[in-house]
Residue frames as qw, qx, qy, qz and C-alpha x, y, z in Angstrom:
[[0.477, 0.254, 0.528, -0.655, 18.31, 42.58, 80.75],
 [0.213, 0.196, 0.877, 0.382, 16.22, 40.39, 78.46],
 [0.364, 0.149, -0.088, -0.915, 13.60, 42.24, 76.43],
 [0.355, 0.308, 0.875, -0.115, 10.24, 40.45, 76.28],
 [0.266, 0.329, -0.304, -0.854, 8.42, 40.97, 73.00],
 [0.656, 0.335, 0.635, -0.235, 5.72, 39.59, 70.72],
 [0.128, 0.188, -0.632, -0.741, 5.08, 38.83, 67.09],
 [0.572, 0.328, 0.617, -0.429, 1.68, 38.06, 65.66],
 [0.017, -0.107, 0.761, 0.640, 1.13, 36.42, 62.31],
 [0.637, 0.345, 0.292, -0.624, -2.30, 36.74, 60.72],
 [0.065, -0.142, 0.901, 0.405, -2.85, 33.71, 58.46],
 [0.580, 0.419, 0.434, -0.547, -6.02, 33.47, 56.35],
 [0.762, 0.581, 0.179, -0.222, -7.07, 31.67, 53.21],
 [0.871, 0.215, 0.144, 0.418, -3.55, 30.52, 52.31],
 [0.317, 0.754, -0.088, 0.569, -2.09, 33.98, 52.88],
 [0.616, -0.422, -0.349, 0.566, 0.12, 35.50, 55.56],
 [0.036, 0.970, 0.106, 0.213, 0.15, 39.15, 56.61],
 [0.707, -0.143, -0.108, 0.684, 3.60, 40.67, 56.92],
 [0.017, 0.985, 0.087, -0.146, 4.77, 44.23, 57.41],
 [0.619, 0.413, -0.141, 0.653, 7.74, 46.13, 56.06],
 [0.491, -0.690, -0.295, 0.442, 9.09, 47.74, 59.18],
 [0.328, 0.854, 0.104, 0.391, 9.70, 51.43, 58.60],
 [0.009, -0.773, 0.396, -0.496, 11.63, 52.40, 61.75],
 [0.679, -0.543, 0.402, -0.286, 13.29, 51.04, 64.84],
 [0.433, -0.362, 0.821, 0.086, 14.83, 47.60, 65.27],
 [0.501, 0.216, 0.813, 0.203, 14.69, 45.68, 61.99],
 [0.346, 0.724, 0.063, -0.593, 13.71, 48.71, 59.85],
 [0.346, 0.534, -0.586, -0.501, 13.50, 47.73, 56.18],
 [0.001, -0.090, 0.995, 0.040, 12.90, 44.04, 56.90],
 [0.653, -0.241, -0.421, -0.581, 9.66, 42.11, 56.37],
 [0.084, 0.053, -0.863, 0.495, 8.35, 40.67, 59.60],
 [0.293, -0.625, -0.711, -0.129, 5.11, 40.15, 61.56],
 [0.221, -0.757, 0.044, -0.613, 3.69, 43.04, 63.57],
 [0.779, -0.430, -0.395, 0.228, 4.86, 43.04, 67.16],
 [0.138, 0.724, -0.292, 0.609, 6.95, 44.74, 69.75],
 [0.201, 0.220, -0.735, 0.609, 7.92, 45.04, 73.36],
 [0.487, -0.582, -0.648, -0.069, 5.70, 43.92, 76.20],
 [0.098, -0.656, 0.186, -0.725, 4.97, 46.77, 78.58],
 [0.037, 0.146, -0.796, 0.587, 5.15, 46.40, 82.39],
 [0.427, 0.165, 0.614, -0.643, 2.12, 44.58, 83.73],
 [0.652, 0.391, -0.215, -0.613, 0.97, 43.54, 80.25],
 [0.823, -0.021, 0.567, -0.005, 0.39, 39.92, 79.21],
 [0.293, -0.198, 0.686, 0.636, 2.03, 38.70, 75.98],
 [0.237, 0.520, 0.777, 0.265, -1.37, 38.30, 74.33],
 [0.002, -0.908, -0.311, 0.280, -2.43, 41.83, 75.32],
 [0.250, -0.640, 0.366, 0.627, 0.86, 43.19, 74.01],
 [0.321, 0.090, 0.780, 0.529, 0.42, 41.36, 70.67],
 [0.152, 0.744, 0.644, 0.091, -3.09, 42.79, 70.27],
 [0.117, -0.891, -0.077, 0.433, -1.98, 46.30, 71.18],
 [0.313, -0.445, 0.523, 0.656, 0.98, 46.21, 68.77],
 [0.301, 0.340, 0.771, 0.446, -1.19, 45.10, 65.85],
 [0.066, 0.875, 0.477, -0.052, -3.63, 47.89, 66.48],
 [0.222, -0.822, 0.138, 0.506, -0.84, 50.47, 66.78],
 [0.342, -0.355, 0.631, 0.599, 1.14, 49.25, 63.81],
 [0.009, -0.059, -0.756, -0.652, -1.54, 48.35, 61.27],
 [0.410, -0.074, 0.016, -0.909, -4.95, 49.27, 62.73],
 [0.725, -0.134, -0.550, -0.392, -6.40, 45.82, 63.32],
 [0.518, -0.435, 0.571, -0.465, -7.32, 43.75, 66.40],
 [0.347, 0.185, -0.906, -0.159, -6.48, 40.03, 66.20],
 [0.794, -0.237, 0.062, -0.556, -9.09, 37.48, 67.23],
 [0.986, -0.138, 0.063, -0.071, -8.45, 34.13, 68.94],
 [0.172, 0.768, -0.612, 0.082, -4.69, 34.47, 69.43],
 [0.992, -0.118, -0.045, 0.026, -2.87, 31.17, 69.61],
 [0.227, -0.805, 0.545, 0.067, 0.60, 31.05, 71.19],
 [0.965, 0.255, -0.053, -0.018, 2.63, 28.65, 69.05],
 [0.762, 0.302, -0.247, 0.516, 6.24, 29.61, 69.63],
 [0.399, -0.902, 0.102, 0.127, 8.65, 31.11, 72.14],
 [0.783, 0.438, -0.071, 0.436, 12.01, 32.13, 70.80],
 [0.508, -0.760, 0.088, 0.396, 15.17, 33.33, 72.55],
 [0.609, 0.721, -0.036, 0.328, 17.56, 35.52, 70.63],
 [0.651, -0.586, 0.112, 0.470, 21.19, 36.03, 71.59],
 [0.500, 0.831, -0.054, 0.238, 23.50, 38.59, 70.03],
 [0.343, 0.641, -0.512, 0.457, 27.25, 38.52, 70.55],
 [0.433, 0.009, -0.810, 0.395, 26.78, 36.12, 73.51],
 [0.167, 0.039, 0.487, -0.856, 24.15, 38.17, 75.30],
 [0.040, 0.491, 0.868, 0.069, 20.56, 36.92, 75.75],
 [0.001, 0.028, -0.038, -0.999, 18.73, 39.92, 74.45],
 [0.536, -0.010, -0.111, -0.837, 15.15, 38.93, 73.59],
 [0.220, 0.165, 0.951, -0.141, 12.48, 36.44, 74.52],
 [0.354, 0.112, -0.304, -0.877, 9.72, 36.56, 71.90],
 [0.476, 0.278, 0.767, -0.328, 6.20, 35.12, 72.18],
 [0.137, 0.149, -0.614, -0.763, 4.92, 34.30, 68.70],
 [0.488, 0.338, 0.620, -0.513, 1.18, 34.19, 68.11],
 [0.017, 0.129, 0.754, 0.644, -1.04, 33.16, 65.21],
 [0.400, 0.416, 0.471, -0.667, -4.50, 34.47, 64.49],
 [0.283, 0.265, 0.802, 0.453, -6.80, 33.46, 61.68],
 [0.002, 0.794, 0.536, 0.287, -9.20, 36.44, 62.09],
 [0.296, -0.157, -0.228, 0.914, -9.12, 40.11, 62.87],
 [0.085, 0.858, 0.501, -0.078, -11.36, 43.15, 63.28],
 [0.159, -0.782, 0.091, 0.595, -10.75, 46.65, 62.01],
 [0.651, 0.759, 0.029, -0.003, -9.39, 48.10, 58.81],
 [0.806, -0.123, 0.176, 0.551, -5.88, 47.23, 57.75],
 [0.221, 0.973, 0.014, 0.067, -3.81, 50.37, 57.16],
 [0.667, 0.297, -0.232, 0.642, -0.27, 51.60, 56.65],
 [0.413, -0.896, -0.125, 0.108, 1.18, 53.68, 59.52],
 [0.103, 0.900, -0.414, 0.093, 4.40, 55.54, 60.22],
 [0.523, -0.498, 0.689, -0.063, 5.74, 52.26, 61.68],
 [0.465, -0.031, 0.872, 0.146, 4.68, 49.64, 59.18],
 [0.498, 0.336, -0.378, -0.704, 3.49, 48.94, 55.64],
 [0.662, -0.013, 0.712, -0.233, 1.29, 45.75, 55.67],
 [0.471, 0.384, -0.594, -0.527, 1.26, 43.33, 52.72],
 [0.888, -0.029, 0.378, -0.262, -0.39, 39.95, 52.16],
 [0.186, 0.513, -0.792, -0.272, 1.68, 37.10, 50.69],
 [0.904, -0.015, -0.339, -0.259, 0.72, 33.58, 49.64],
 [0.738, -0.552, 0.387, -0.030, 2.04, 31.15, 52.30],
 [0.904, 0.182, 0.262, 0.284, 3.78, 29.40, 49.36],
 [0.526, 0.597, 0.051, 0.604, 5.67, 32.61, 48.45],
 [0.476, -0.844, -0.114, 0.218, 6.96, 34.14, 51.69],
 [0.435, 0.827, -0.212, 0.285, 9.71, 36.70, 51.00],
 [0.843, -0.456, -0.070, 0.277, 12.36, 35.04, 53.21],
 [0.646, 0.259, 0.010, 0.718, 15.18, 36.90, 51.50],
 [0.030, -0.641, -0.009, -0.767, 13.74, 40.17, 52.97],
 [0.713, -0.639, -0.117, -0.263, 13.27, 38.76, 56.46],
 [0.367, -0.693, 0.603, -0.142, 15.55, 37.77, 59.38],
 [0.383, 0.381, -0.825, -0.166, 17.58, 34.66, 58.59],
 [0.185, -0.053, 0.904, -0.382, 16.03, 32.65, 61.44],
 [0.617, 0.246, 0.201, -0.720, 12.54, 32.98, 59.96],
 [0.661, 0.338, -0.549, -0.385, 13.15, 30.43, 57.20],
 [0.243, 0.184, -0.924, 0.230, 14.07, 27.87, 59.86],
 [0.093, 0.179, 0.808, -0.553, 11.20, 28.16, 62.31],
 [0.444, 0.248, 0.053, -0.859, 8.31, 29.83, 60.42],
 [0.539, 0.070, -0.697, -0.468, 7.42, 26.80, 58.26],
 [0.296, -0.153, -0.895, 0.296, 6.97, 24.71, 61.44],
 [0.136, 0.281, 0.431, -0.847, 4.89, 27.50, 63.02],
 [0.468, 0.198, -0.295, -0.809, 2.69, 27.75, 59.90],
 [0.496, -0.043, -0.844, -0.199, 2.00, 23.99, 60.19],
 [0.654, -0.582, -0.120, -0.468, 0.53, 24.69, 63.67],
 [0.798, -0.088, -0.481, 0.352, 3.41, 23.04, 65.51],
 [0.424, -0.902, 0.052, -0.066, 4.31, 24.44, 68.95],
 [0.780, 0.311, -0.233, 0.490, 8.00, 25.19, 69.13],
 [0.442, -0.860, 0.095, 0.236, 10.69, 26.63, 71.33],
 [0.754, 0.505, -0.018, 0.418, 13.74, 28.03, 69.63],
 [0.441, -0.772, 0.127, 0.440, 17.08, 29.62, 70.41],
 [0.667, 0.653, 0.103, 0.344, 18.98, 31.61, 67.83],
 [0.549, -0.586, 0.097, 0.587, 22.50, 33.03, 68.16],
 [0.498, 0.821, 0.101, 0.260, 23.72, 36.00, 66.15],
 [0.589, -0.447, 0.027, 0.673, 26.95, 38.02, 66.08],
 [0.292, 0.063, 0.293, 0.908, 28.26, 41.25, 64.65],
 [0.245, 0.247, 0.182, -0.920, 25.21, 43.30, 65.70],
 [0.666, 0.367, 0.498, -0.417, 22.58, 40.85, 64.38],
 [0.417, 0.630, -0.431, -0.494, 24.27, 40.57, 60.97],
 [0.466, 0.307, -0.819, -0.133, 25.23, 36.86, 61.10],
 [0.871, -0.307, 0.097, -0.371, 23.29, 33.93, 62.51],
 [0.105, 0.581, -0.804, 0.076, 25.80, 31.46, 63.96],
 [0.159, -0.032, -0.984, 0.070, 23.74, 28.63, 65.45],
 [0.568, -0.203, -0.010, -0.798, 20.25, 27.63, 66.45],
 [0.021, 0.068, 0.980, -0.187, 18.17, 25.00, 68.24],
 [0.575, -0.133, -0.202, -0.781, 14.51, 24.16, 67.68],
 [0.055, 0.040, 0.956, -0.284, 12.42, 21.94, 69.91],
 [0.452, -0.325, -0.525, -0.643, 8.91, 20.86, 69.11],
 [0.227, -0.112, 0.678, -0.690, 6.65, 20.93, 72.19],
 [0.420, 0.254, 0.779, -0.390, 3.75, 18.56, 72.93]]
């Protein structure tokens, strides 16, 4: 079964908001806030809910810029909808799930992120709409191949 999930990058004034994930899948890595889409929930609603749960903010004007499929050891495991927002409401806070940090877009900590991020995130940050497929093996430890397609 393919897990459907979201990521949402807040990008403002030359900065990007990332979280250090404290638990669950990807614990210890820097990433965007996000998570699984619940039954009956739209991807945009899931992205907004996850941001509020993980870091206390509500994104405004979500823009879907990427859809990425992730395969691990030959199994299609995740389909991720990736959103960008340039504004939010609420007070940014650390939670049991995530520690949020702002970074200059010119100094993204790729060495602390998933290896696929350095391939597709620069295109995403340029506002390009993309579809990607990434293959991993050995329990997500090694990226073996990828495909990126720019859409319209």
